[in-house]
C-alpha positions as CSV (number, residue, x, y, z in Angstrom):
1,M,12.5,4.0,11.3
2,T,9.9,1.6,9.9
3,T,8.6,2.5,6.6
4,F,5.3,1.5,5.2
5,G,4.8,0.9,1.5
6,T,1.4,2.3,0.1
7,S,-0.5,-1.1,0.0
8,A,1.2,-2.0,3.4
9,Y,-0.2,1.1,5.1
10,L,-3.8,0.5,3.3
11,K,-4.0,-3.1,4.4
12,L,-2.8,-2.0,8.3
13,L,-5.4,0.8,8.2
14,A,-8.0,-1.7,6.9
15,L,-7.3,-4.7,9.6
16,N,-9.2,-5.2,12.8
17,P,-7.8,-4.3,15.8
18,Q,-6.2,-7.4,17.1
19,P,-4.4,-7.4,13.5
20,R,-3.2,-4.5,13.2
21,D,-1.7,-4.8,16.7
22,T,0.2,-7.8,15.3
23,E,1.2,-6.4,12.2
24,I,2.5,-3.8,14.0
25,R,4.5,-6.4,16.4
26,K,5.8,-8.2,13.4
27,R,7.5,-4.4,12.5
28,L,8.9,-3.8,15.7
29,G,10.7,-7.2,15.5
30,A,14.1,-8.2,13.8
31,R,12.6,-7.9,10.1
32,K,14.5,-7.7,6.7
33,G,12.6,-6.6,3.8
34,G,10.6,-9.3,2.6
35,Y,9.3,-10.7,-1.0
36,D,7.0,-8.3,-2.9
37,F,4.2,-10.3,-4.2
38,H,2.8,-7.9,-6.0
39,K,6.2,-6.3,-7.9
40,A,5.6,-8.4,-11.0
41,M,1.8,-7.4,-11.2
42,R,2.6,-3.8,-10.6
43,R,4.9,-4.1,-13.7
44,V,2.9,-6.1,-16.6
45,A,-0.2,-4.8,-15.5
46,T,0.6,-1.3,-16.3
47,E,2.8,-1.9,-19.5
48,Y,0.1,-4.0,-20.7
49,A,-2.8,-1.4,-20.4
50,S,-0.8,1.4,-21.5
51,Q,-0.1,-0.6,-24.9
52,A,3.5,-0.6,-24.3
53,V,3.4,-4.5,-25.2
54,D,0.6,-6.7,-26.5
55,W,-1.1,-9.2,-24.9
56,H,1.1,-12.4,-26.5
57,T,4.3,-10.9,-24.8
58,T,2.0,-10.2,-21.7
59,E,0.7,-13.8,-21.4
60,A,4.6,-14.9,-21.5
61,R,5.6,-12.5,-18.9
62,L,2.8,-14.1,-17.1
63,R,3.8,-17.4,-17.2
64,A,7.6,-16.5,-16.2
65,I,5.9,-16.0,-12.4
66,S,6.6,-19.3,-10.7
67,Q,4.4,-18.8,-7.9
68,A,0.7,-19.8,-9.0
69,A,-0.8,-17.5,-6.8
70,E,1.1,-14.5,-7.7
71,R,0.8,-15.4,-11.3
72,Q,-3.1,-15.6,-10.6
73,S,-3.0,-12.1,-9.1
74,A,-0.7,-10.3,-11.7
75,T,-2.9,-12.0,-14.5
76,S,-6.3,-11.2,-13.0
77,A,-4.8,-7.5,-12.6
78,A,-3.7,-7.3,-16.2
79,Q,-7.2,-7.9,-17.4
80,A,-9.2,-6.0,-14.9
81,L,-6.7,-2.8,-15.3
82,M,-6.8,-3.1,-19.0
83,S,-10.7,-3.0,-18.7
84,W,-10.8,-0.1,-16.6
85,V,-8.5,1.8,-18.8
86,N,-11.1,0.8,-21.6
87,G,-8.9,2.5,-24.0
88,R,-7.8,6.0,-22.3
89,A,-4.0,6.7,-22.3
90,I,-2.2,6.0,-19.5
91,R,1.4,7.0,-18.7
92,L,3.7,5.0,-17.0
93,V,5.8,6.7,-14.1
94,Q,9.2,5.9,-12.4
95,D,11.2,7.6,-9.5
96,A,7.8,9.1,-8.2
97,D,7.7,7.8,-4.7
98,Q,7.1,10.2,-2.0
99,Q,7.7,9.6,1.9
100,V,6.4,11.3,4.9
101,A,6.7,10.9,8.1
102,S,4.0,10.2,11.0
103,P,3.2,13.3,13.0
104,N,5.6,12.4,15.7
105,G,8.5,10.7,13.5
106,I,7.4,7.0,14.7
107,Y,6.9,5.6,11.2
108,S,7.1,6.9,8.1
109,V,4.6,6.2,4.9
110,K,5.7,5.9,0.9
111,F,3.5,6.6,-1.5
112,S,4.3,4.9,-5.3
113,P,2.1,5.6,-7.9
114,D,2.0,3.0,-10.5
115,F,0.8,4.9,-13.6
116,E,-0.6,8.8,-14.4
117,I,-4.2,9.0,-15.9
118,D,-6.2,12.2,-17.2
119,L,-8.9,12.2,-15.3
120,G,-11.2,15.5,-15.9
121,G,-8.3,17.4,-17.2
122,T,-6.1,16.5,-14.0
123,A,-3.0,14.6,-14.4
124,T,-4.0,12.1,-11.5
125,R,-1.2,9.6,-10.4
126,I,-2.4,6.1,-9.0
127,H,-1.3,3.3,-6.9
128,I,-3.1,-0.3,-7.6
129,W,-4.8,-2.0,-5.1
130,N,-5.1,-5.8,-5.9
131,T,-5.6,-7.5,-3.1
132,I,-8.5,-9.3,-2.0
133,R,-8.8,-9.3,1.9
134,P,-8.8,-7.3,3.9
135,A,-11.3,-4.5,1.4
136,I,-10.2,-1.1,1.6
137,N,-12.8,1.7,1.3
138,L,-12.6,5.3,1.2
139,R,-11.9,5.6,4.7
140,E,-8.7,4.1,4.2
141,A,-7.7,5.1,0.9
142,I,-8.3,9.1,1.8
143,G,-6.5,8.1,5.3
144,T,-3.3,6.9,3.4
145,L,-4.0,9.5,0.7
146,G,-4.1,12.5,2.6
147,L,-0.5,12.6,4.2
148,F,0.6,13.3,0.5
149,V,-2.1,15.0,-1.3
150,P,-1.2,18.6,-2.1
151,D,-2.9,21.7,-1.4
152,D,-3.4,23.2,-5.2
153,N,-4.8,19.5,-6.6
154,P,-5.8,17.3,-4.1
155,Q,-7.0,15.0,-7.2
156,S,-3.6,14.6,-8.6
157,I,-3.3,11.4,-6.5
158,G,-5.5,8.7,-6.1
159,V,-5.8,4.8,-5.2
160,L,-7.7,1.8,-7.7
161,S,-9.2,-1.2,-6.4
162,L,-8.8,-3.7,-9.0
163,R,-10.9,-5.9,-7.1
164,T,-13.8,-3.8,-7.3
165,G,-13.5,-1.2,-9.8
166,E,-13.3,1.8,-7.5
167,L,-11.2,4.6,-7.7
168,F,-10.6,6.4,-4.3
169,V,-9.1,10.5,-5.2
170,P,-9.5,13.2,-2.1
171,T,-11.6,15.9,-3.3
172,N,-10.6,18.2,-0.4
173,A,-7.0,18.5,1.0
174,E,-7.6,19.5,4.5
175,S,-10.5,17.3,5.2
176,S,-8.4,14.5,3.5
177,R,-5.2,15.7,5.8
178,D,-7.2,15.8,8.8
179,L,-8.0,12.3,8.7
180,A,-4.8,10.9,8.0
181,R,-3.6,12.9,10.9
182,M,-6.4,11.4,13.1
183,L,-5.7,7.5,11.7
184,S,-1.9,8.1,11.9
185,L,-2.1,9.3,15.6
186,D,-3.9,5.9,16.2
187,I,-1.0,3.8,14.7
188,E,1.4,5.7,16.6
189,R,-0.1,4.8,19.8
190,R,-0.8,1.6,18.8
191,F,3.1,1.2,17.8
192,D,3.9,2.8,21.7
193,R,1.7,0.2,23.5
194,V,2.9,-2.6,21.5
195,A,6.4,-1.7,22.2
196,A,5.5,-1.3,25.7
197,E,4.4,-4.6,26.1
198,E,6.9,-6.0,24.1
199,N,9.8,-4.5,26.2
200,A,7.5,-5.7,29.4
201,R,7.6,-8.9,28.3
202,R,11.4,-9.5,27.4
203,P,12.9,-9.7,31.0
204,E,10.7,-12.3,31.9
205,D,12.0,-14.3,28.6
206,R,15.5,-13.5,29.4
207,G,15.1,-15.1,32.9
208,S,13.3,-18.2,31.5
209,E,16.1,-18.7,29.1
210,R,18.8,-18.7,31.8
211,R,16.6,-21.2,33.9
212,T,16.7,-23.5,30.7
213,R,20.3,-23.3,30.1
214,L,21.1,-23.9,34.3
């Protein structure tokens, strides 16, 4: 079963229909775990914003990131998160991932919080989004969070866009869950259709290969 990380699923929901199908096609192909462009960013930004390390140490860690684009993304994320936190206490979280299957078990999604912060008396676990394109809005955020929202405390999970400073948090468990189900059913239908298209194409590909060899 294909498993989407939090940011990967947010991105999938935010893509236009054709790029969305292309992404699903990639997932259905032979695919090993790829490079996590944002892994260093999450670690460096959250540890700096939590004041676990100072800026001097953070700068050194940022310089150690070899890829220029990744280094630039991590640097802007660290600065943006510290600005958003604005002196409030945040707690780093570990081993707090949750994973759920889509309604018909075609794929699964993982929610991975990067830190926890008190919001109006609620301990809210937040996943960081730090991608320029595609941009996410409330629909994509709640459509993802609704897969995990607890009945008794919907505001306990959220997504923070460091690009815009927007924090997306569910306010109603039932409506969030309904939106998440509607969007996930659409993704399942796309999985089925793309898989059928790929299966229909394969006999032609095999025949072409045989003719080429002959």
